[in-house]
C-alpha positions in Angstrom: 34.8 -55.9 4.0 36.8 -58.5 2.2 34.9 -60.5 -0.4 34.4 -64.0 1.1 34.6 -65.7 -2.3 38.4 -65.5 -2.3 40.6 -65.7 0.8 44.1 -67.3 0.6 47.5 -66.9 2.1 49.8 -65.7 -0.7 52.9 -63.9 -1.8 52.1 -61.0 -4.2 54.7 -59.8 -6.7 54.1 -56.2 -7.7 55.4 -54.2 -10.6 58.4 -52.2 -9.6 60.2 -55.3 -8.1 58.2 -55.2 -4.9 56.7 -58.1 -2.9 54.2 -58.3 -0.1 52.8 -61.4 1.7 49.8 -62.1 3.8 46.1 -63.2 3.7 44.8 -62.1 0.3 41.1 -61.4 -0.5 39.0 -59.2 -2.8 37.6 -55.9 -1.6 35.1 -53.7 -3.5 35.2 -49.9 -2.9 32.9 -47.7 -4.9 32.2 -50.3 -7.5 35.9 -51.0 -8.1 37.5 -54.3 -7.1 40.9 -54.3 -5.3 43.2 -57.1 -4.0 43.4 -56.8 -0.3 46.5 -58.0 1.5 46.3 -58.3 5.3 50.0 -58.5 6.3 50.4 -60.3 9.6 52.3 -58.8 12.5 56.0 -59.9 12.5 58.6 -59.4 15.2 58.5 -55.7 16.1 56.2 -54.6 13.2 52.4 -54.4 13.6 50.2 -56.1 11.0 48.6 -53.8 8.4 46.4 -53.9 5.4 47.1 -52.7 1.8 44.8 -52.6 -1.2 46.1 -52.9 -4.8 44.5 -52.5 -8.1 44.9 -55.6 -10.4 47.1 -53.6 -12.7 49.8 -53.3 -10.0 50.1 -57.1 -9.7 52.6 -59.2 -11.6 52.0 -62.6 -9.9 50.2 -64.2 -7.0 51.7 -67.3 -5.4 49.2 -69.2 -3.2 50.9 -70.7 -0.2 50.3 -71.7 3.4 50.1 -69.3 6.5 53.5 -70.2 7.8 55.2 -69.5 4.5 53.3 -66.2 3.9 54.1 -65.0 7.5 57.8 -65.8 7.1 57.8 -64.0 3.7 56.0 -61.0 5.3 58.9 -60.7 7.8 61.5 -60.9 5.0 60.0 -58.4 2.6 59.4 -55.6 5.1 57.1 -53.3 3.0 56.6 -49.9 4.6 53.0 -49.5 5.8 51.5 -46.1 4.9 50.5 -45.5 8.5 54.1 -44.9 9.4 53.7 -41.4 8.1 51.4 -38.9 9.6 50.3 -35.5 8.3 52.1 -33.9 11.3 55.4 -35.6 10.4 55.0 -34.5 6.7 54.3 -30.9 7.7 57.2 -30.8 10.1 59.6 -32.1 7.5 58.5 -29.5 4.8 60.7 -26.4 4.8 58.6 -23.3 4.4 60.0 -19.8 3.5 60.4 -17.6 6.6 57.9 -15.0 5.4 55.6 -17.1 3.4 52.5 -15.3 4.7 53.7 -11.9 3.5 53.7 -13.0 -0.2 50.1 -12.6 -1.6 
């Protein structure tokens, strides 16, 4: 669950020259605090959630919902749920007789 003490629309700048935008809040998992970004659905892309450690963040710009939503459509980060285990396994080339080598 997001921490109700902080919840704002924002643009997040990440190290590695990446940006993500959406509703930002805190989330604790196993005693560690993360920055939660709920990216809104935009055009043909479904909304999604990403969590970041504070060390991954360069800057946070608080803004309004309309600006964050427009930025979310512009930045187009790849949600992790685009990839499935099945797709990863299908793309991995295995030797023809891998089972024979023990």
